[in-house]
C-alpha positions as CSV (number, residue, x, y, z in Angstrom):
1,X,53.5,44.3,66.3
2,X,55.4,43.1,63.2
3,X,58.1,45.4,61.9
4,X,56.7,47.9,59.5
5,X,53.1,47.3,60.6
6,X,51.7,50.2,62.7
7,X,48.7,50.1,65.0
8,X,46.9,52.3,62.5
9,X,47.5,49.8,59.6
10,X,46.3,47.0,61.9
11,X,43.2,49.0,62.8
12,X,42.4,49.7,59.1
13,X,42.9,46.0,58.4
14,X,40.5,45.1,61.2
15,X,37.8,47.2,59.6
16,X,38.5,45.6,56.2
17,X,37.8,42.2,57.8
18,X,34.7,43.4,59.6
19,X,33.3,45.0,56.4
20,X,34.1,41.7,54.5
21,X,31.9,39.9,57.0
22,X,29.1,42.4,56.6
23,X,29.4,42.1,52.8
24,X,29.1,38.3,53.1
25,X,26.0,38.8,55.3
26,X,24.4,41.0,52.7
27,X,25.3,38.5,50.0
28,X,23.6,35.7,52.0
29,X,20.5,37.8,52.2
30,X,20.4,38.2,48.4
31,X,21.0,34.5,48.0
32,X,18.1,33.7,50.3
33,X,15.8,36.0,48.3
34,X,17.0,34.4,45.1
35,X,16.2,31.0,46.5
36,X,12.8,32.1,47.8
37,X,11.8,33.8,44.6
38,X,13.4,31.1,42.3
39,X,15.5,33.7,40.4
40,X,19.1,32.6,39.6
41,X,20.1,35.5,37.4
42,X,19.0,39.1,37.4
43,X,16.1,40.2,39.6
44,X,13.1,38.6,37.9
45,X,11.2,41.8,38.6
46,X,10.8,40.6,42.2
47,X,10.6,43.8,44.3
48,X,12.0,42.1,47.5
49,X,14.9,40.7,45.6
50,X,15.6,44.1,43.9
51,X,15.5,45.6,47.4
52,X,18.0,43.1,48.8
53,X,20.3,43.5,45.7
54,X,20.3,47.3,46.1
55,X,21.2,47.0,49.7
56,X,24.2,44.9,48.8
57,X,25.1,47.1,45.9
58,X,25.0,50.2,48.0
59,X,27.4,48.6,50.4
60,X,29.8,47.7,47.6
61,X,29.5,51.3,46.2
62,X,30.3,52.9,49.6
63,X,32.6,50.7,51.7
64,X,35.6,50.2,49.4
65,X,36.2,54.0,49.1
66,X,36.1,54.4,52.8
67,X,38.6,51.5,53.3
68,X,41.0,53.2,50.9
69,X,40.6,56.4,53.0
70,X,41.3,54.3,56.2
71,X,44.5,52.9,54.7
72,X,45.5,56.3,53.5
73,X,45.0,57.7,57.0
74,X,47.2,54.9,58.4
75,X,49.9,55.5,55.8
76,X,49.9,59.3,56.5
77,X,50.4,58.6,60.1
78,X,47.0,59.0,61.7
79,X,46.8,57.4,65.1
80,X,44.8,54.2,65.3
81,X,42.1,55.8,67.5
82,X,41.3,58.2,64.7
83,X,40.5,55.2,62.4
84,X,38.3,53.8,65.2
85,X,36.6,57.2,65.4
86,X,35.5,56.8,61.8
87,X,35.3,53.0,61.6
88,X,33.1,52.2,64.6
89,X,30.2,54.4,63.6
90,X,30.5,53.2,60.0
91,X,30.2,49.6,61.1
92,X,27.0,50.4,63.0
93,X,25.7,52.5,60.1
94,X,26.3,49.7,57.5
95,X,24.6,47.1,59.8
96,X,21.6,49.3,60.4
97,X,21.4,50.1,56.7
98,X,21.7,46.4,55.8
99,X,18.9,45.6,58.2
100,X,16.6,47.9,56.2
101,X,17.2,45.8,53.1
102,X,17.1,42.4,54.8
103,X,13.3,41.9,54.7
104,X,10.2,43.8,53.7
105,X,8.6,46.2,56.0
106,X,11.7,47.4,57.8
107,X,11.5,51.0,59.0
108,X,12.8,53.7,56.8
109,X,14.9,55.3,59.5
110,X,17.3,52.4,59.2
111,X,18.1,53.3,55.7
112,X,18.3,57.1,56.4
113,X,20.5,56.8,59.5
114,X,22.8,54.3,57.7
115,X,23.1,56.5,54.7
116,X,23.7,59.8,56.6
117,X,26.4,58.3,58.8
118,X,28.1,56.6,55.8
119,X,28.1,59.9,53.9
120,X,29.4,61.9,56.9
121,X,32.2,59.4,57.6
122,X,33.2,59.4,53.9
123,X,33.2,63.2,53.7
124,X,35.1,63.7,56.9
125,X,37.6,61.0,56.2
126,X,38.2,62.5,52.7
127,X,38.7,66.0,54.0
128,X,41.1,64.7,56.7
129,X,43.1,62.6,54.2
130,X,43.3,65.5,51.7
131,X,44.4,67.9,54.3
132,X,47.1,65.6,55.7
133,X,48.3,64.7,52.2
134,X,48.6,68.4,51.2
135,X,50.5,69.1,54.4
136,X,52.8,66.2,53.8
137,X,53.5,67.3,50.2
138,X,54.3,70.9,51.4
139,X,56.7,69.4,54.0
140,X,58.6,67.2,51.5
């Protein structure tokens, strides 16, 4: 490991890369719908395009905050396995959630499970980071 880079920072970085790939996948889905519906700007009132765009937007609304929390965990000294404990389920959740928006007729459980796991990971990570940050402030 390079000097100054911990296993936890490397783990958080790995999740940033994985989420970047998932984000690209969701963008490709939107692009395919745009091409199919012949809509270059906006949604053209096309429900399937709107659906795909919302799936991508939800990802963008959710994942950056969690990545900030992952890096905060790493900087506060959380072991790398704790970041995996949060990151692995979130990867599965975001893929399952994305599948719901990938084409019409996908089952609603995909969206629900993806959303619930994403919310739980965010809440638990936020609580953990806040607790460790408060503890670190009280020590210093």
